[in-house]
N, C-alpha and C positions, 0 to 999 in steps of 0.2 A: 410551471416548474415542475419536476418530477416528484418532488417531496410532497407537494399539496395534493396531487392526485393519489397518492398511496394511503390515505387514511390517517392522517395526523388527528389524534383524539384529544379530548379535554383532560385536564389534570395530568398531563405527562404521558398518557397512555398512548402507545404508537404501535401500529402493525409493522411487521418486518417489511422492508422495501425489497420487492422483487428485483433481482439482478444487482443489487449494491455491491455484494461481495466480488461479483465478477468484474464489475466496473472498477473497484478498487484494485483488483488483481492486475487487470490490465494496464492500468495507469502507472502503478508502482513498478511493474516488471518493464514498461516502456521506458520511464524516466531512468531506471537503474542501468538498462542496457545502453541507453544514449550516453550515459557517463563512463561506459566500459567497465563497469563494476560486476564482481560476482555477487551471489547472494551473501556469501560470507563476508565479503568486504563491506556491503552495505549494513549487515548486521553488526559488524564491528564499529563502524562509524557512527551508527544510530544508537548503539548501546542496547541492542535487542538480540534475541538468539537467532541462530541459523534456522532452526525449526520454525520459529515464528514467521521470519521472512519467506520461508518455503510455503507454508501454510496460507500466508497472505497472497502470494502469487498463484496459488492453486485455487484461490477462491473459497477455501474452507475455513478461513478466519479472517475477520475484518472488522471487529466490533469495538476496538479501543481507540477513543479519540486521542488519548495520551500518546499511543504509538504513532498515530497519523500525524500528530504534531511534531514528534521527534523526527519522523521521516521527512516531513516538509523542510524542517530546518537543516536536515542533513543534505537534502537536495538543493538547498539554497532558495527555497520557496517559502512564501507566507503560507500559513494553514489555509487561508482564504484562496490562494492560487491553486494549491493542491485540491481542495474541495471543488473548486470551479471545474478543474480538469476531470475530476471524477463525476461531477454532475453533468457534464457534456457528453462523457462516455455513457453514463446511465440514460440520457435522453436518446442515444443512438441505439438503445436495445442491446446491451452486451450479452455475448454468449460465453458459455462455459470455457475457461482456458483449455487450450489443446497442448499436446506435446508432453514434455517430461513430467516427472513427478516433482519438479521444483528444485531439486537438489543438484549441485555440481556433479558431474561424472567422476572427478578426482577430488580428493580432499584438498581444501584450500585452507591455508593457514590465516588466521584472523589477522588483519591489518588495522592498526589505530594510528592515525597521524597524531603527533605530539603537538600540543598547543604551542604557538610560537612563544619564544622566549625561554624555552627549555633546553 
């Protein structure tokens, strides 16, 4: 497992895991695009900011377990399914995301689905 090789220490001390943010970036973007959602739509559905989603997909942010759990639920995945996909990507040696800066080229209005029954 990649996590054991990265230096998990005693008493909760842990070294940063090399490439983890890039693995998270690739998986989040891949799932979002497979659903045909923009970053703004994902942000609205998950209750997160557009900026946070952009930074997550750029690999410059990825430390919040709470946000990953919210995203898993938004994607219809369990947290363990999302983490397994990230772990698999991490094992493949992810590289820094390429392409745009992560933001839509045109402003996109936030969209939130109403809970059923409203």
